[in-house]
C-alpha positions in Angstrom: -23.2 15.2 15.4 -24.3 18.2 13.4 -22.2 17.3 10.4 -23.2 13.7 10.5 -26.9 14.8 10.7 -26.5 17.2 7.8 -24.6 14.8 5.5 -26.6 11.7 6.5 -23.4 9.7 6.2 -22.0 6.7 7.9 -19.9 7.9 10.9 -17.3 5.6 12.5 -16.3 6.6 15.9 -13.1 5.3 17.5 -12.3 5.9 21.2 -10.4 4.1 23.8 -12.5 5.6 26.5 -15.7 3.6 26.9 -17.5 6.5 28.7 -16.8 8.8 25.7 -18.2 6.1 23.3 -21.4 5.9 25.5 -21.7 9.6 25.5 -21.4 9.7 21.7 -24.1 7.0 21.4 -26.4 9.0 23.6 -25.9 12.1 21.6 -26.6 10.2 18.3 -29.8 8.9 19.8 -30.9 12.4 20.9 -30.3 13.6 17.4 -32.1 10.6 15.9 -29.1 9.6 13.8 -28.0 6.5 15.8 -28.4 4.2 12.8 -25.6 6.1 10.9 -23.0 5.4 13.6 -20.5 2.6 14.2 -18.6 2.5 17.5 -15.1 1.0 17.8 -12.3 1.0 20.3 -8.7 1.9 19.6 -7.9 3.0 16.0 -4.9 1.6 14.2 -3.7 2.4 10.7 -4.8 -1.1 9.6 -8.3 -0.3 10.7 -8.4 2.8 8.4 -7.1 0.8 5.5 -10.0 -1.7 5.8 -12.7 0.9 5.5 -14.6 1.1 2.2 -14.5 4.8 1.5 -16.5 4.6 -1.7 -16.1 7.6 -4.0 -15.4 10.1 -1.3 -14.6 10.4 2.4 -14.0 12.9 5.1 -11.8 12.0 8.1 -12.0 14.2 11.2 -9.2 13.2 13.5 -8.6 14.2 17.1 -6.1 11.7 18.3 -4.2 13.7 20.9 -0.7 13.2 19.5 -1.0 9.7 18.1 -1.0 10.8 14.5 2.4 9.3 13.7 1.1 5.8 14.8 -2.3 6.0 13.1 -1.1 7.5 9.8 2.1 5.5 9.4 1.1 3.5 6.4 
């Protein structure tokens, strides 16, 4: 949240756990940055390829061992 607030950037959150997504939404609202967030379910490599990264991007990934599946393309 702190980095998203500092950079004022679009933040896309992927999580298969609905409770984790709801918690993230609540934290974004508490930090008054909820309009900068998009919430999505499971992340696939095809999802990452569809994102318009513009001139720069920062990916922060905590995928608990699923790197080979997500970053396969």
